[in-house]
PDB file of N, H, CA, C and O in Angstrom:
ATOM      1  N   UNK A   1       0.847  -1.185   0.000  1.00  0.00           N
ATOM      2  CA  UNK A   1       0.000   0.000   0.000  1.00  0.00           C
ATOM      3  C   UNK A   1       0.889   1.243   0.000  1.00  0.00           C
ATOM      4  O   UNK A   1       1.837   1.330   0.780  1.00  0.00           O
ATOM      5  N   UNK A   2       0.583   2.205  -0.873  1.00  0.00           N
ATOM      6  H   UNK A   2      -0.188   2.135  -1.506  1.00  0.00           H
ATOM      7  CA  UNK A   2       1.365   3.437  -0.954  1.00  0.00           C
ATOM      8  C   UNK A   2       1.112   4.315   0.260  1.00  0.00           C
ATOM      9  O   UNK A   2      -0.014   4.436   0.742  1.00  0.00           O
ATOM     10  N   UNK A   3       2.172   4.913   0.733  1.00  0.00           N
ATOM     11  H   UNK A   3       3.086   4.815   0.342  1.00  0.00           H
ATOM     12  CA  UNK A   3       2.063   5.846   1.856  1.00  0.00           C
ATOM     13  C   UNK A   3       1.827   7.250   1.298  1.00  0.00           C
ATOM     14  O   UNK A   3       2.389   7.607   0.263  1.00  0.00           O
ATOM     15  N   UNK A   4       1.009   8.037   1.969  1.00  0.00           N
ATOM     16  H   UNK A   4       0.553   7.746   2.810  1.00  0.00           H
ATOM     17  CA  UNK A   4       0.825   9.420   1.515  1.00  0.00           C
ATOM     18  C   UNK A   4       2.127  10.192   1.704  1.00  0.00           C
ATOM     19  O   UNK A   4       2.944   9.844   2.557  1.00  0.00           O
ATOM     20  N   UNK A   5       2.316  11.237   0.908  1.00  0.00           N
ATOM     21  H   UNK A   5       1.653  11.519   0.216  1.00  0.00           H
ATOM     22  CA  UNK A   5       3.550  12.010   1.059  1.00  0.00           C
ATOM     23  C   UNK A   5       3.628  12.648   2.443  1.00  0.00           C
ATOM     24  O   UNK A   5       2.620  13.064   3.013  1.00  0.00           O
ATOM     25  N   UNK A   6       4.834  12.712   2.958  1.00  0.00           N
ATOM     26  H   UNK A   6       5.652  12.374   2.495  1.00  0.00           H
ATOM     27  CA  UNK A   6       5.041  13.354   4.266  1.00  0.00           C
ATOM     28  C   UNK A   6       4.815  14.850   4.124  1.00  0.00           C
ATOM     29  O   UNK A   6       5.104  15.441   3.083  1.00  0.00           O
ATOM     30  N   UNK A   7       4.305  15.441   5.164  1.00  0.00           N
ATOM     31  H   UNK A   7       4.071  14.961   6.010  1.00  0.00           H
ATOM     32  CA  UNK A   7       4.097  16.884   5.164  1.00  0.00           C
ATOM     33  C   UNK A   7       4.930  17.487   6.272  1.00  0.00           C
ATOM     34  O   UNK A   7       4.947  16.995   7.401  1.00  0.00           O
ATOM     35  N   UNK A   8       5.612  18.548   5.934  1.00  0.00           N
ATOM     36  H   UNK A   8       5.597  18.948   5.017  1.00  0.00           H
ATOM     37  CA  UNK A   8       6.455  19.251   6.886  1.00  0.00           C
ATOM     38  C   UNK A   8       6.065  20.719   6.836  1.00  0.00           C
ATOM     39  O   UNK A   8       5.991  21.310   5.759  1.00  0.00           O
ATOM     40  N   UNK A   9       5.822  21.295   7.977  1.00  0.00           N
ATOM     41  H   UNK A   9       5.882  20.814   8.852  1.00  0.00           H
ATOM     42  CA  UNK A   9       5.491  22.719   8.032  1.00  0.00           C
ATOM     43  C   UNK A   9       6.796  23.503   8.065  1.00  0.00           C
ATOM     44  O   UNK A   9       7.675  23.234   8.884  1.00  0.00           O
ATOM     45  N   UNK A  10       6.910  24.478   7.163  1.00  0.00           N
ATOM     46  H   UNK A  10       6.196  24.696   6.498  1.00  0.00           H
ATOM     47  CA  UNK A  10       8.119  25.289   7.073  1.00  0.00           C
ATOM     48  C   UNK A  10       7.756  26.766   7.099  1.00  0.00           C
ATOM     49  O   UNK A  10       6.678  27.168   6.662  1.00  0.00           O
ATOM     50  N   UNK A  11       8.652  27.538   7.605  1.00  0.00           N
ATOM     51  H   UNK A  11       9.528  27.211   7.960  1.00  0.00           H
ATOM     52  CA  UNK A  11       8.539  28.988   7.527  1.00  0.00           C
ATOM     53  C   UNK A  11       9.760  29.470   6.765  1.00  0.00           C
ATOM     54  O   UNK A  11      10.893  29.136   7.110  1.00  0.00           O
ATOM     55  N   UNK A  12       9.519  30.261   5.724  1.00  0.00           N
ATOM     56  H   UNK A  12       8.598  30.532   5.444  1.00  0.00           H
ATOM     57  CA  UNK A  12      10.641  30.804   4.971  1.00  0.00           C
ATOM     58  C   UNK A  12      10.590  32.322   5.035  1.00  0.00           C
ATOM     59  O   UNK A  12       9.522  32.920   5.159  1.00  0.00           O
ATOM     60  N   UNK A  13      11.743  32.920   4.949  1.00  0.00           N
ATOM     61  H   UNK A  13      12.611  32.434   4.848  1.00  0.00           H
ATOM     62  CA  UNK A  13      11.842  34.373   4.947  1.00  0.00           C
ATOM     63  C   UNK A  13      12.281  34.806   3.557  1.00  0.00           C
ATOM     64  O   UNK A  13      13.278  34.313   3.031  1.00  0.00           O
ATOM     65  N   UNK A  14      11.538  35.722   2.970  1.00  0.00           N
ATOM     66  H   UNK A  14      10.728  36.122   3.398  1.00  0.00           H
ATOM     67  CA  UNK A  14      11.863  36.218   1.633  1.00  0.00           C
ATOM     68  C   UNK A  14      11.879  37.740   1.656  1.00  0.00           C
ATOM     69  O   UNK A  14      11.338  38.375   2.562  1.00  0.00           O
ATOM     70  N   UNK A  15      12.509  38.301   0.645  1.00  0.00           N
ATOM     71  H   UNK A  15      12.948  37.785  -0.091  1.00  0.00           H
ATOM     72  CA  UNK A  15      12.511  39.748   0.496  1.00  0.00           C
ATOM     73  C   UNK A  15      11.083  40.245   0.269  1.00  0.00           C
ATOM     74  O   UNK A  15      10.226  39.502  -0.209  1.00  0.00           O
ATOM     75  N   UNK A  16      10.844  41.485   0.612  1.00  0.00           N
ATOM     76  H   UNK A  16      11.540  42.088   1.001  1.00  0.00           H
ATOM     77  CA  UNK A  16       9.520  42.081   0.446  1.00  0.00           C
ATOM     78  C   UNK A  16       9.051  41.986  -1.003  1.00  0.00           C
ATOM     79  O   UNK A  16       7.881  41.700  -1.255  1.00  0.00           O
ATOM     80  N   UNK A  17       9.945  42.223  -1.952  1.00  0.00           N
ATOM     81  H   UNK A  17      10.896  42.456  -1.748  1.00  0.00           H
ATOM     82  CA  UNK A  17       9.563  42.167  -3.368  1.00  0.00           C
ATOM     83  C   UNK A  17       9.105  40.767  -3.764  1.00  0.00           C
ATOM     84  O   UNK A  17       8.157  40.622  -4.536  1.00  0.00           O
ATOM     85  N   UNK A  18       9.762  39.745  -3.248  1.00  0.00           N
ATOM     86  H   UNK A  18      10.532  39.863  -2.621  1.00  0.00           H
ATOM     87  CA  UNK A  18       9.372  38.364  -3.540  1.00  0.00           C
ATOM     88  C   UNK A  18       8.002  38.083  -2.931  1.00  0.00           C
ATOM     89  O   UNK A  18       7.142  37.490  -3.583  1.00  0.00           O
ATOM     90  N   UNK A  19       7.796  38.502  -1.695  1.00  0.00           N
ATOM     91  H   UNK A  19       8.495  38.984  -1.165  1.00  0.00           H
ATOM     92  CA  UNK A  19       6.509  38.291  -1.027  1.00  0.00           C
ATOM     93  C   UNK A  19       5.386  38.986  -1.793  1.00  0.00           C
ATOM     94  O   UNK A  19       4.318  38.407  -1.991  1.00  0.00           O
ATOM     95  N   UNK A  20       5.620  40.211  -2.218  1.00  0.00           N
ATOM     96  H   UNK A  20       6.488  40.682  -2.057  1.00  0.00           H
ATOM     97  CA  UNK A  20       4.603  40.947  -2.973  1.00  0.00           C
ATOM     98  C   UNK A  20       4.310  40.263  -4.304  1.00  0.00           C
ATOM     99  O   UNK A  20       3.156  40.200  -4.729  1.00  0.00           O
ATOM    100  N   UNK A  21       5.341  39.754  -4.958  1.00  0.00           N
ATOM    101  H   UNK A  21       6.278  39.805  -4.613  1.00  0.00           H
ATOM    102  CA  UNK A  21       5.169  39.047  -6.228  1.00  0.00           C
ATOM    103  C   UNK A  21       4.294  37.807  -6.037  1.00  0.00           C
ATOM    104  O   UNK A  21       3.341  37.593  -6.785  1.00  0.00           O
ATOM    105  N   UNK A  22       4.627  36.989  -5.025  1.00  0.00           N
ATOM    106  H   UNK A  22       5.401  37.164  -4.418  1.00  0.00           H
ATOM    107  CA  UNK A  22       3.871  35.764  -4.776  1.00  0.00           C
ATOM    108  C   UNK A  22       2.439  36.059  -4.340  1.00  0.00           C
ATOM    109  O   UNK A  22       1.510  35.365  -4.755  1.00  0.00           O
ATOM    110  N   UNK A  23       2.254  37.077  -3.513  1.00  0.00           N
ATOM    111  H   UNK A  23       3.008  37.641  -3.177  1.00  0.00           H
ATOM    112  CA  UNK A  23       0.898  37.465  -3.109  1.00  0.00           C
ATOM    113  C   UNK A  23       0.098  37.938  -4.314  1.00  0.00           C
ATOM    114  O   UNK A  23      -1.096  37.658  -4.421  1.00  0.00           O
ATOM    115  N   UNK A  24       0.753  38.654  -5.220  1.00  0.00           N
ATOM    116  H   UNK A  24       1.722  38.882  -5.133  1.00  0.00           H
ATOM    117  CA  UNK A  24       0.085  39.109  -6.438  1.00  0.00           C
ATOM    118  C   UNK A  24      -0.345  37.948  -7.323  1.00  0.00           C
ATOM    119  O   UNK A  24      -1.451  37.953  -7.862  1.00  0.00           O
ATOM    120  N   UNK A  25       0.528  36.951  -7.475  1.00  0.00           N
ATOM    121  H   UNK A  25       1.427  36.947  -7.037  1.00  0.00           H
ATOM    122  CA  UNK A  25       0.163  35.763  -8.252  1.00  0.00           C
ATOM    123  C   UNK A  25      -1.045  35.065  -7.636  1.00  0.00           C
ATOM    124  O   UNK A  25      -1.961  34.647  -8.344  1.00  0.00           O
ATOM    125  N   UNK A  26      -1.038  34.945  -6.317  1.00  0.00           N
ATOM    126  H   UNK A  26      -0.294  35.284  -5.741  1.00  0.00           H
ATOM    127  CA  UNK A  26      -2.154  34.287  -5.627  1.00  0.00           C
ATOM    128  C   UNK A  26      -3.443  35.086  -5.804  1.00  0.00           C
ATOM    129  O   UNK A  26      -4.501  34.515  -6.067  1.00  0.00           O
ATOM    130  N   UNK A  27      -3.353  36.405  -5.660  1.00  0.00           N
ATOM    131  H   UNK A  27      -2.493  36.869  -5.447  1.00  0.00           H
ATOM    132  CA  UNK A  27      -4.539  37.260  -5.823  1.00  0.00           C
ATOM    133  C   UNK A  27      -5.146  37.096  -7.212  1.00  0.00           C
ATOM    134  O   UNK A  27      -6.364  36.983  -7.353  1.00  0.00           O
ATOM    135  N   UNK A  28      -4.287  37.084  -8.250  1.00  0.00           N
ATOM    136  H   UNK A  28      -3.297  37.176  -8.136  1.00  0.00           H
ATOM    137  CA  UNK A  28      -4.777  36.929  -9.624  1.00  0.00           C
ATOM    138  C   UNK A  28      -5.450  35.572  -9.811  1.00  0.00           C
ATOM    139  O   UNK A  28      -6.491  35.472 -10.460  1.00  0.00           O
ATOM    140  N   UNK A  29      -4.850  34.531  -9.242  1.00  0.00           N
ATOM    141  H   UNK A  29      -4.003  34.611  -8.715  1.00  0.00           H
ATOM    142  CA  UNK A  29      -5.437  33.197  -9.343  1.00  0.00           C
ATOM    143  C   UNK A  29      -6.790  33.149  -8.643  1.00  0.00           C
ATOM    144  O   UNK A  29      -7.752  32.602  -9.183  1.00  0.00           O
ATOM    145  N   UNK A  30      -6.868  33.718  -7.448  1.00  0.00           N
ATOM    146  H   UNK A  30      -6.087  34.162  -7.009  1.00  0.00           H
ATOM    147  CA  UNK A  30      -8.125  33.740  -6.692  1.00  0.00           C
ATOM    148  C   UNK A  30      -9.195  34.472  -7.490  1.00  0.00           C
ATOM    149  O   UNK A  30     -10.322  33.990  -7.604  1.00  0.00           O
ATOM    150  N   UNK A  31      -8.853  35.626  -8.039  1.00  0.00           N
ATOM    151  H   UNK A  31      -7.937  36.018  -7.946  1.00  0.00           H
ATOM    152  CA  UNK A  31      -9.823  36.402  -8.806  1.00  0.00           C
ATOM    153  C   UNK A  31     -10.327  35.606 -10.007  1.00  0.00           C
ATOM    154  O   UNK A  31     -11.529  35.554 -10.268  1.00  0.00           O
ATOM    155  N   UNK A  32      -9.396  34.985 -10.737  1.00  0.00           N
ATOM    156  H   UNK A  32      -8.419  35.027 -10.526  1.00  0.00           H
ATOM    157  CA  UNK A  32      -9.782  34.210 -11.918  1.00  0.00           C
ATOM    158  C   UNK A  32     -10.678  33.027 -11.539  1.00  0.00           C
ATOM    159  O   UNK A  32     -11.671  32.756 -12.213  1.00  0.00           O
ATOM    160  N   UNK A  33     -10.326  32.332 -10.469  1.00  0.00           N
ATOM    161  H   UNK A  33      -9.518  32.552  -9.922  1.00  0.00           H
ATOM    162  CA  UNK A  33     -11.113  31.170 -10.069  1.00  0.00           C
ATOM    163  C   UNK A  33     -12.494  31.573  -9.561  1.00  0.00           C
ATOM    164  O   UNK A  33     -13.473  30.870  -9.810  1.00  0.00           O
ATOM    165  N   UNK A  34     -12.584  32.692  -8.853  1.00  0.00           N
ATOM    166  H   UNK A  34     -11.789  33.264  -8.650  1.00  0.00           H
ATOM    167  CA  UNK A  34     -13.893  33.165  -8.397  1.00  0.00           C
ATOM    168  C   UNK A  34     -14.772  33.549  -9.579  1.00  0.00           C
ATOM    169  O   UNK A  34     -15.976  33.293  -9.572  1.00  0.00           O
ATOM    170  N   UNK A  35     -14.164  34.171 -10.603  1.00  0.00           N
ATOM    171  H   UNK A  35     -13.186  34.380 -10.608  1.00  0.00           H
ATOM    172  CA  UNK A  35     -14.921  34.515 -11.807  1.00  0.00           C
ATOM    173  C   UNK A  35     -15.437  33.259 -12.500  1.00  0.00           C
ATOM    174  O   UNK A  35     -16.510  33.273 -13.104  1.00  0.00           O
ATOM    175  N   UNK A  36     -14.672  32.176 -12.411  1.00  0.00           N
ATOM    176  H   UNK A  36     -13.801  32.164 -11.920  1.00  0.00           H
ATOM    177  CA  UNK A  36     -15.071  30.899 -13.012  1.00  0.00           C
ATOM    178  C   UNK A  36     -15.950  30.076 -12.065  1.00  0.00           C
ATOM    179  O   UNK A  36     -16.312  28.938 -12.365  1.00  0.00           O
ATOM    180  N   UNK A  37     -16.283  30.669 -10.927  1.00  0.00           N
ATOM    181  H   UNK A  37     -15.989  31.593 -10.683  1.00  0.00           H
ATOM    182  CA  UNK A  37     -17.107  30.018  -9.903  1.00  0.00           C
ATOM    183  C   UNK A  37     -16.477  28.720  -9.397  1.00  0.00           C
ATOM    184  O   UNK A  37     -17.157  27.722  -9.158  1.00  0.00           O
ATOM    185  N   UNK A  38     -15.151  28.771  -9.244  1.00  0.00           N
ATOM    186  H   UNK A  38     -14.598  29.582  -9.439  1.00  0.00           H
ATOM    187  CA  UNK A  38     -14.423  27.638  -8.674  1.00  0.00           C
ATOM    188  C   UNK A  38     -13.818  28.071  -7.350  1.00  0.00           C
ATOM    189  O   UNK A  38     -13.574  29.257  -7.125  1.00  0.00           O
ATOM    190  N   UNK A  39     -13.581  27.113  -6.487  1.00  0.00           N
ATOM    191  H   UNK A  39     -13.780  26.150  -6.670  1.00  0.00           H
ATOM    192  CA  UNK A  39     -13.024  27.409  -5.167  1.00  0.00           C
ATOM    193  C   UNK A  39     -11.513  27.626  -5.290  1.00  0.00           C
ATOM    194  O   UNK A  39     -10.791  26.728  -5.723  1.00  0.00           O
ATOM    195  N   UNK A  40     -11.040  28.800  -4.914  1.00  0.00           N
ATOM    196  H   UNK A  40     -11.627  29.529  -4.562  1.00  0.00           H
ATOM    197  CA  UNK A  40      -9.603  29.063  -5.020  1.00  0.00           C
ATOM    198  C   UNK A  40      -8.825  28.389  -3.889  1.00  0.00           C
ATOM    199  O   UNK A  40      -9.372  28.125  -2.818  1.00  0.00           O
ATOM    200  N   UNK A  41      -7.547  28.115  -4.137  1.00  0.00           N
ATOM    201  H   UNK A  41      -7.102  28.330  -5.006  1.00  0.00           H
ATOM    202  CA  UNK A  41      -6.728  27.505  -3.091  1.00  0.00           C
ATOM    203  C   UNK A  41      -6.360  28.525  -2.021  1.00  0.00           C
ATOM    204  O   UNK A  41      -6.328  29.729  -2.277  1.00  0.00           O
ATOM    205  N   UNK A  42      -6.086  28.033  -0.834  1.00  0.00           N
ATOM    206  H   UNK A  42      -6.111  27.056  -0.626  1.00  0.00           H
ATOM    207  CA  UNK A  42      -5.547  28.909   0.207  1.00  0.00           C
ATOM    208  C   UNK A  42      -4.152  29.345  -0.230  1.00  0.00           C
ATOM    209  O   UNK A  42      -3.573  28.765  -1.148  1.00  0.00           O
ATOM    210  N   UNK A  43      -3.621  30.361   0.426  1.00  0.00           N
ATOM    211  H   UNK A  43      -4.091  30.832   1.172  1.00  0.00           H
ATOM    212  CA  UNK A  43      -2.272  30.803   0.084  1.00  0.00           C
ATOM    213  C   UNK A  43      -1.271  29.682   0.336  1.00  0.00           C
ATOM    214  O   UNK A  43      -0.332  29.507  -0.440  1.00  0.00           O
ATOM    215  N   UNK A  44      -1.459  28.926   1.406  1.00  0.00           N
ATOM    216  H   UNK A  44      -2.221  29.068   2.036  1.00  0.00           H
ATOM    217  CA  UNK A  44      -0.555  27.803   1.702  1.00  0.00           C
ATOM    218  C   UNK A  44      -0.586  26.759   0.596  1.00  0.00           C
ATOM    219  O   UNK A  44       0.461  26.266   0.175  1.00  0.00           O
ATOM    220  N   UNK A  45      -1.778  26.420   0.124  1.00  0.00           N
ATOM    221  H   UNK A  45      -2.628  26.820   0.466  1.00  0.00           H
ATOM    222  CA  UNK A  45      -1.885  25.434  -0.957  1.00  0.00           C
ATOM    223  C   UNK A  45      -1.285  25.983  -2.245  1.00  0.00           C
ATOM    224  O   UNK A  45      -0.610  25.262  -2.980  1.00  0.00           O
ATOM    225  N   UNK A  46      -1.533  27.259  -2.514  1.00  0.00           N
ATOM    226  H   UNK A  46      -2.081  27.844  -1.917  1.00  0.00           H
ATOM    227  CA  UNK A  46      -0.949  27.902  -3.689  1.00  0.00           C
ATOM    228  C   UNK A  46       0.572  27.818  -3.638  1.00  0.00           C
ATOM    229  O   UNK A  46       1.213  27.458  -4.626  1.00  0.00           O
ATOM    230  N   UNK A  47       1.154  28.155  -2.471  1.00  0.00           N
ATOM    231  H   UNK A  47       0.634  28.447  -1.669  1.00  0.00           H
ATOM    232  CA  UNK A  47       2.613  28.116  -2.334  1.00  0.00           C
ATOM    233  C   UNK A  47       3.136  26.695  -2.474  1.00  0.00           C
ATOM    234  O   UNK A  47       4.172  26.481  -3.104  1.00  0.00           O
ATOM    235  N   UNK A  48       2.445  25.728  -1.903  1.00  0.00           N
ATOM    236  H   UNK A  48       1.603  25.902  -1.391  1.00  0.00           H
ATOM    237  CA  UNK A  48       2.863  24.330  -2.028  1.00  0.00           C
ATOM    238  C   UNK A  48       2.888  23.906  -3.498  1.00  0.00           C
ATOM    239  O   UNK A  48       3.862  23.317  -3.965  1.00  0.00           O
ATOM    240  N   UNK A  49       1.812  24.210  -4.218  1.00  0.00           N
ATOM    241  H   UNK A  49       1.020  24.689  -3.839  1.00  0.00           H
ATOM    242  CA  UNK A  49       1.736  23.858  -5.637  1.00  0.00           C
ATOM    243  C   UNK A  49       2.806  24.589  -6.446  1.00  0.00           C
ATOM    244  O   UNK A  49       3.468  23.990  -7.293  1.00  0.00           O
ATOM    245  N   UNK A  50       2.970  25.878  -6.183  1.00  0.00           N
ATOM    246  H   UNK A  50       2.432  26.365  -5.494  1.00  0.00           H
ATOM    247  CA  UNK A  50       3.934  26.701  -6.919  1.00  0.00           C
ATOM    248  C   UNK A  50       5.358  26.197  -6.696  1.00  0.00           C
ATOM    249  O   UNK A  50       6.119  26.020  -7.648  1.00  0.00           O
ATOM    250  N   UNK A  51       5.712  25.966  -5.430  1.00  0.00           N
ATOM    251  H   UNK A  51       5.094  26.109  -4.657  1.00  0.00           H
ATOM    252  CA  UNK A  51       7.057  25.471  -5.125  1.00  0.00           C
ATOM    253  C   UNK A  51       7.279  24.078  -5.703  1.00  0.00           C
ATOM    254  O   UNK A  51       8.343  23.805  -6.257  1.00  0.00           O
ATOM    255  N   UNK A  52       6.308  23.206  -5.584  1.00  0.00           N
ATOM    256  H   UNK A  52       5.443  23.428  -5.133  1.00  0.00           H
ATOM    257  CA  UNK A  52       6.440  21.848  -6.126  1.00  0.00           C
ATOM    258  C   UNK A  52       6.682  21.885  -7.625  1.00  0.00           C
ATOM    259  O   UNK A  52       7.550  21.178  -8.138  1.00  0.00           O
ATOM    260  N   UNK A  53       5.912  22.712  -8.327  1.00  0.00           N
ATOM    261  H   UNK A  53       5.207  23.286  -7.910  1.00  0.00           H
ATOM    262  CA  UNK A  53       6.049  22.816  -9.781  1.00  0.00           C
ATOM    263  C   UNK A  53       7.431  23.344 -10.164  1.00  0.00           C
ATOM    264  O   UNK A  53       8.086  22.795 -11.050  1.00  0.00           O
ATOM    265  N   UNK A  54       7.869  24.407  -9.495  1.00  0.00           N
ATOM    266  H   UNK A  54       7.337  24.853  -8.775  1.00  0.00           H
ATOM    267  CA  UNK A  54       9.155  25.001  -9.850  1.00  0.00           C
ATOM    268  C   UNK A  54      10.339  24.129  -9.434  1.00  0.00           C
ATOM    269  O   UNK A  54      11.349  24.087 -10.137  1.00  0.00           O
ATOM    270  N   UNK A  55      10.230  23.450  -8.328  1.00  0.00           N
ATOM    271  H   UNK A  55       9.410  23.484  -7.757  1.00  0.00           H
ATOM    272  CA  UNK A  55      11.306  22.542  -7.907  1.00  0.00           C
ATOM    273  C   UNK A  55      11.385  21.358  -8.867  1.00  0.00           C
ATOM    274  O   UNK A  55      12.482  20.936  -9.232  1.00  0.00           O
ATOM    275  N   UNK A  56      10.241  20.816  -9.281  1.00  0.00           N
ATOM    276  H   UNK A  56       9.349  21.158  -8.984  1.00  0.00           H
ATOM    277  CA  UNK A  56      10.235  19.704 -10.240  1.00  0.00           C
ATOM    278  C   UNK A  56      10.868  20.126 -11.558  1.00  0.00           C
ATOM    279  O   UNK A  56      11.655  19.380 -12.140  1.00  0.00           O
ATOM    280  N   UNK A  57      10.524  21.328 -12.032  1.00  0.00           N
ATOM    281  H   UNK A  57       9.884  21.934 -11.560  1.00  0.00           H
ATOM    282  CA  UNK A  57      11.111  21.835 -13.272  1.00  0.00           C
ATOM    283  C   UNK A  57      12.621  21.975 -13.136  1.00  0.00           C
ATOM    284  O   UNK A  57      13.364  21.628 -14.054  1.00  0.00           O
ATOM    285  N   UNK A  58      13.072  22.477 -12.004  1.00  0.00           N
ATOM    286  H   UNK A  58      12.469  22.759 -11.258  1.00  0.00           H
ATOM    287  CA  UNK A  58      14.505  22.651 -11.773  1.00  0.00           C
ATOM    288  C   UNK A  58      15.214  21.299 -11.715  1.00  0.00           C
ATOM    289  O   UNK A  58      16.307  21.148 -12.261  1.00  0.00           O
ATOM    290  N   UNK A  59      14.603  20.326 -11.064  1.00  0.00           N
ATOM    291  H   UNK A  59      13.715  20.449 -10.621  1.00  0.00           H
ATOM    292  CA  UNK A  59      15.209  18.997 -10.968  1.00  0.00           C
ATOM    293  C   UNK A  59      15.315  18.341 -12.345  1.00  0.00           C
ATOM    294  O   UNK A  59      16.311  17.681 -12.639  1.00  0.00           O
ATOM    295  N   UNK A  60      14.294  18.519 -13.193  1.00  0.00           N
ATOM    296  H   UNK A  60      13.485  19.056 -12.954  1.00  0.00           H
ATOM    297  CA  UNK A  60      14.337  17.978 -14.552  1.00  0.00           C
ATOM    298  C   UNK A  60      15.422  18.661 -15.374  1.00  0.00           C
ATOM    299  O   UNK A  60      16.100  18.022 -16.179  1.00  0.00           O
ATOM    300  N   UNK A  61      15.576  19.948 -15.166  1.00  0.00           N
ATOM    301  H   UNK A  61      15.026  20.467 -14.513  1.00  0.00           H
ATOM    302  CA  UNK A  61      16.570  20.712 -15.914  1.00  0.00           C
ATOM    303  C   UNK A  61      17.983  20.277 -15.533  1.00  0.00           C
ATOM    304  O   UNK A  61      18.866  20.229 -16.390  1.00  0.00           O
ATOM    305  N   UNK A  62      18.201  19.963 -14.271  1.00  0.00           N
ATOM    306  H   UNK A  62      17.484  20.002 -13.575  1.00  0.00           H
ATOM    307  CA  UNK A  62      19.520  19.586 -13.772  1.00  0.00           C
ATOM    308  C   UNK A  62      19.904  18.181 -14.231  1.00  0.00           C
ATOM    309  O   UNK A  62      21.079  17.907 -14.473  1.00  0.00           O
ATOM    310  N   UNK A  63      18.916  17.290 -14.351  1.00  0.00           N
ATOM    311  H   UNK A  63      17.961  17.513 -14.154  1.00  0.00           H
ATOM    312  CA  UNK A  63      19.212  15.898 -14.756  1.00  0.00           C
ATOM    313  C   UNK A  63      19.780  15.811 -16.137  1.00  0.00           C
ATOM    314  O   UNK A  63      20.077  14.715 -16.613  1.00  0.00           O
TER     315      UNK A  63
END
C-alpha cells in the first residue's frame, strides 16, 4: 500500500519584493477562479503547488 507524502510545516523568509510578487500571483489566481465560480486555493496550498512545480522543473533541468 502506498504511503501518503510526508508533510512538513516550514517557515521561509523572503525579500519584500518576492513576497509581494507571490501574493500578487495568488490574488490573480483567486480572482480568476472566483470569476469561473471555482473554489480558489488557500495561500498555503498555492505556495505548495507553486514550489512543487518550480522545484520539479529545476530537478528535470539539472538531470
